[in-house]
C-alpha positions in Angstrom: 111.8 7.5 -162.6 110.9 7.2 -158.9 108.7 9.9 -157.3 109.0 10.0 -153.5 105.8 10.4 -151.7 105.4 10.0 -148.0 104.1 6.6 -146.8 101.6 8.7 -144.9 99.6 8.3 -148.1 98.7 4.9 -146.6 96.8 6.4 -143.7 93.8 8.0 -145.4 91.6 8.2 -142.3 89.0 10.6 -143.6 87.4 8.3 -146.2 84.3 6.5 -145.1 84.4 3.1 -143.6 81.1 2.0 -145.1 79.8 2.3 -148.6 76.5 3.7 -147.5 78.2 6.6 -145.8 80.0 8.7 -148.4 82.2 11.5 -147.3 80.4 14.7 -146.4 82.2 17.2 -148.7 80.9 20.2 -146.8 82.7 18.9 -143.7 86.1 18.7 -145.3 88.8 21.0 -144.2 89.0 24.1 -146.5 91.9 25.8 -148.1 91.4 29.2 -149.8 92.8 29.8 -153.3 93.8 33.4 -153.5 93.3 35.7 -156.5 94.0 38.9 -154.6 97.4 39.8 -155.8 99.1 40.3 -159.2 101.6 37.4 -158.8 104.1 39.5 -160.8 101.9 39.0 -164.0 101.5 41.7 -166.6 98.1 42.9 -167.6 96.7 44.8 -170.5 93.4 46.5 -171.1 91.1 44.5 -173.4 87.9 44.9 -175.4 85.5 45.0 -172.4 84.4 47.7 -170.1 83.0 45.3 -167.5 82.9 41.6 -166.7 80.0 39.6 -165.3 80.4 35.9 -164.3 77.6 33.4 -163.9 78.5 30.1 -162.3 76.8 27.2 -164.1 79.0 24.4 -162.7 77.6 21.2 -161.3 79.2 22.0 -158.0 79.2 25.7 -157.0 80.3 25.1 -153.4 84.0 24.5 -154.1 86.6 24.7 -156.8 88.4 21.4 -156.2 89.3 18.5 -153.9 92.7 17.1 -153.3 94.6 14.8 -151.0 96.7 16.7 -148.4 99.9 14.7 -147.5 101.6 16.2 -144.5 105.2 15.4 -143.5 103.9 13.6 -140.4 100.5 12.1 -139.5 97.6 11.0 -141.6 96.7 12.5 -144.9 93.2 13.6 -145.6 91.0 15.2 -148.3 90.7 19.0 -148.5 88.2 21.1 -150.4 89.6 24.1 -152.2 87.5 27.3 -152.1 87.6 31.0 -152.8 87.1 33.8 -150.3 83.7 34.4 -151.9 81.6 32.6 -154.5 83.5 31.7 -157.8 81.3 34.1 -159.8 82.3 37.0 -157.5 86.0 36.1 -157.2 86.5 35.7 -161.0 84.5 38.9 -161.8 86.4 40.9 -159.3 89.8 39.7 -160.6 88.9 40.4 -164.2 87.3 43.8 -163.5 90.4 44.9 -161.5 92.9 44.0 -164.1 91.4 43.8 -167.6 88.7 46.5 -167.9 89.0 49.1 -170.6 86.6 52.0 -169.8 86.6 53.1 -173.4 85.5 49.7 -174.7 82.1 49.4 -176.4 81.2 45.9 -175.0 80.8 44.4 -171.6 81.5 40.7 -171.2 79.3 37.9 -169.8 81.2 34.8 -168.8 79.4 31.5 -168.2 81.5 29.3 -166.0 80.8 25.7 -166.9 83.8 24.1 -165.2 86.5 25.1 -162.8 88.2 22.3 -160.9 91.6 21.9 -159.2 92.7 18.4 -158.4 95.5 16.0 -158.0 96.5 14.2 -161.2 95.1 10.7 -160.8 95.5 8.2 -163.6 94.8 4.6 -164.5 97.6 2.1 -164.8 96.8 1.6 -168.5 97.1 5.4 -169.0 100.7 5.2 -167.6 101.5 2.3 -169.9 100.3 4.2 -173.0 101.9 7.5 -172.0 104.8 7.2 -169.4 104.9 11.0 -169.3 101.8 10.9 -167.1 104.1 9.9 -164.3 105.3 13.5 -164.2 101.8 14.9 -163.8 101.0 16.1 -160.3 98.1 18.5 -160.5 95.4 19.6 -163.0 93.4 22.7 -163.4 90.3 22.4 -165.6 88.7 25.6 -166.9 85.7 25.7 -169.3 83.8 28.9 -170.0 81.7 30.6 -172.6 82.4 34.3 -173.2 79.8 36.7 -174.7 80.1 40.3 -175.7 77.1 42.3 -174.7 75.7 45.6 -175.8 72.1 46.9 -175.7 70.9 43.8 -173.9 72.0 41.5 -176.7 74.8 38.9 -176.5 77.3 38.0 -179.2 79.1 34.6 -178.7 82.8 35.3 -178.7 84.7 32.3 -177.4 84.4 28.9 -175.9 87.4 28.5 -173.6 88.1 24.9 -172.7 91.5 23.8 -171.3 93.2 21.4 -168.9 96.5 22.6 -167.6 98.9 20.0 -166.2 101.6 20.8 -163.7 104.5 18.8 -162.2 104.8 20.3 -158.8 105.5 17.7 -156.1 102.6 15.9 -154.4 104.3 16.6 -151.0 102.3 19.3 -149.3 104.3 21.1 -146.5 102.5 23.9 -144.7 100.6 26.3 -146.9 103.3 27.2 -149.3 102.2 24.7 -151.9 98.9 26.4 -152.6 100.6 29.6 -153.9 101.4 27.6 -157.0 97.7 26.9 -157.6 97.0 30.6 -157.0 99.5 31.7 -159.6 98.6 29.0 -162.2 94.9 29.8 -162.1 95.6 33.6 -162.4 97.7 32.8 -165.5 94.8 30.8 -167.0 92.3 33.6 -166.4 94.7 36.1 -168.0 95.0 33.9 -171.1 91.2 33.6 -171.3 90.6 37.4 -171.0 93.3 38.1 -173.6 92.0 35.5 -176.0 88.4 36.9 -175.8 89.6 40.4 -176.3 91.5 39.4 -179.5 88.5 37.5 -180.9 85.7 40.0 -180.2 86.4 42.4 -183.0 86.6 39.7 -185.6 83.2 38.4 -184.5 81.5 41.7 -184.8 78.9 41.7 -187.6 79.5 38.0 -188.3 77.9 36.3 -185.3 74.3 35.8 -184.4 73.0 37.5 -181.3 71.2 35.7 -178.5 69.3 36.7 -175.3 70.3 36.1 -171.7 67.5 33.7 -171.4 68.8 31.7 -174.3 72.2 31.5 -172.7 70.9 30.4 -169.3 68.5 27.8 -170.8 71.3 26.2 -172.9 73.7 25.9 -169.9 71.1 24.5 -167.5 70.0 21.9 -170.0 72.8 19.5 -169.1 71.4 19.2 -165.6 68.0 18.1 -166.9 69.3 14.8 -168.4 67.3 11.7 -167.5 69.7 10.5 -164.9 69.6 13.9 -163.2 65.8 14.1 -162.9 65.0 10.4 -162.4 63.4 9.5 -159.1 64.8 6.0 -159.4 67.7 5.1 -161.8 67.2 2.2 -164.1 69.0 -1.1 -163.2 71.6 -2.5 -165.6 75.1 -2.0 -166.9 76.1 1.3 -168.6 78.5 0.5 -171.5 79.3 4.3 -171.8 78.7 7.6 -170.3 75.8 8.5 -172.6 73.9 5.5 -171.3 74.4 6.7 -167.8 73.4 10.3 -168.6 70.3 9.0 -170.4 69.4 6.6 -167.6 69.4 3.8 -170.2 71.7 0.9 -169.3 71.7 -1.6 -172.2 73.1 -4.7 -170.5 70.6 -6.5 -168.2 72.2 -9.9 -167.8 75.1 -9.6 -165.5 76.5 -10.6 -162.1 78.3 -8.6 -159.4 80.9 -10.4 -157.3 82.9 -9.3 -154.3 86.5 -10.4 -154.6 89.2 -9.4 -152.1 87.0 -6.5 -151.0 86.4 -5.2 -154.5 83.1 -5.1 -156.3 83.6 -6.7 -159.8 81.4 -6.9 -162.9 80.8 -10.1 -164.8 78.7 -10.1 -168.0 76.6 -13.1 -168.8 76.6 -14.5 -172.3 73.6 -16.2 -174.0 75.2 -19.7 -173.3 75.2 -19.0 -169.6 79.0 -18.3 -169.3 80.2 -15.2 -167.6 83.3 -13.0 -168.3 84.9 -10.3 -166.2 84.4 -6.8 -167.7 86.7 -3.9 -166.8 85.7 -1.5 -169.6 82.0 -0.9 -168.9 81.3 2.6 -167.7 79.4 1.4 -164.6 76.2 -0.1 -163.4 73.1 0.5 -161.3 71.3 -2.0 -159.0 68.0 0.0 -159.3 68.9 2.2 -156.3 72.7 2.9 -156.2 75.0 3.9 -159.0 78.5 2.4 -159.4 81.3 3.8 -161.6 84.0 1.6 -163.1 87.5 2.8 -162.0 90.5 0.7 -163.0 88.4 -2.5 -163.3 86.6 -2.0 -159.9 83.1 -0.7 -159.3 82.9 2.3 -157.0 79.7 3.5 -155.4 78.7 7.0 -156.5 76.5 9.6 -154.8 74.9 12.9 -155.8 75.3 16.3 -154.2 73.1 18.9 -156.0 73.9 18.6 -159.7 77.2 16.9 -159.2 78.0 13.1 -159.0 81.0 11.9 -157.0 82.6 8.6 -156.2 85.5 7.4 -154.1 88.0 5.4 -156.2 91.6 4.2 -156.3 94.4 6.0 -158.2 97.8 4.4 -158.8 100.7 6.1 -157.1 104.4 5.0 -156.9 105.6 5.4 -153.3 109.1 5.3 -151.9 109.2 4.4 -148.2 111.2 6.9 -146.1 113.3 5.4 -143.3 111.2 6.9 -140.5 108.0 5.5 -141.9 109.0 1.9 -142.2 106.2 -0.3 -140.8 103.8 2.5 -140.3 101.6 1.3 -143.1 100.2 -1.6 -141.0 97.1 0.3 -140.3 96.2 0.3 -143.9 93.6 2.3 -145.9 89.9 1.8 -144.9 88.0 0.8 -148.0 84.7 2.7 -148.5 83.0 -0.4 -149.9 83.9 -3.0 -147.2 85.4 -1.0 -144.3 88.4 -3.3 -144.4 92.0 -2.0 -144.5 94.1 -2.7 -147.6 97.7 -3.3 -146.4 100.5 -3.0 -148.9 102.7 -6.1 -149.0 106.5 -6.2 -148.4 106.7 -2.9 -146.5 110.0 -3.8 -144.9 112.9 -1.8 -146.4 113.4 1.9 -146.3 113.8 3.4 -149.7 111.8 0.6 -151.2 109.5 1.5 -154.1 105.9 0.2 -153.9 102.8 0.6 -155.9 99.9 1.7 -153.8 96.3 2.6 -154.8 95.4 5.9 -153.1 91.7 6.3 -152.5 90.4 9.7 -153.5 87.2 11.6 -154.3 86.4 12.0 -158.0 84.0 14.3 -159.6 82.1 13.2 -162.8 82.1 15.8 -165.6 78.4 15.8 -166.7 79.5 17.2 -170.2 82.0 14.5 -171.1 81.9 11.7 -168.5 85.5 12.3 -167.6 86.4 11.9 -163.9 88.8 14.0 -162.0 
């Protein structure tokens, strides 16, 4: 199945032209996700008389990044935000719609992850699961819900979900974002209802913890060796745990630049080298690089979050009025050179293009999105 996407995808002018200058996320154009209406959803009073939300995400400044593809002109990255902080927005939404004044418990929600993004996938993922071609956007929500009374907290639910949507990747005006508003509201409704259904069954059968215990546990993932190291250790990370523990296990390797891409070659005891595409990444003793579809991409840190700019496969159909416009190419953040798709001649032609986008690393799992 072909999925038409404007050839303006090939004009990603906002990505950096040099590897040492990653994009400043704070400077990205902002779009506000709105939780201030009911979206026609139904609500029911639950098991809590009040909701408090504490934001323990790695990036508390935004709730997502995606690629804006206008009908005309260059596409560019946008950061998705709320009107206020995520903790205030979610608490207000839940307190308006789900509070039961007669309930015995209040609720404490620890927000561990909330991220709205385009669905970006590797080529091998599409081969294994062709249905991924229908994915267009993702919403990831991970939270812990506690029922509290008399200053003690009862663990109720760990809510961890990825919702996949198939809305078009063509963004025209602001109408597209109402879909994200609605889908996020539905997820919060499901989380609140699920916690209310579980709380009574937990009563008397669950250990009680203190607020300090909860905060200490959730902050622990930001005290991993890689997060606190003044200088990361040099070597190849075979998996995410080695990265998180600042403990790369492969020391004998070579990095080569080929066609503008940074590639990893592992050296064997006999002196021979082989190309590796399945290592997690590597560090040169200063900078960290993450493997994305066989290519090493420079990562950077903002606060507790790690980001990198990498390629994501997209199938593009060239509209008639955009024929030849792709000659300017996409500036590569590693080399500053433009990557020009070949054979851009016929309108309606389907091509494979690698769209460069900003990825966030999940410090719990190592997943990137």
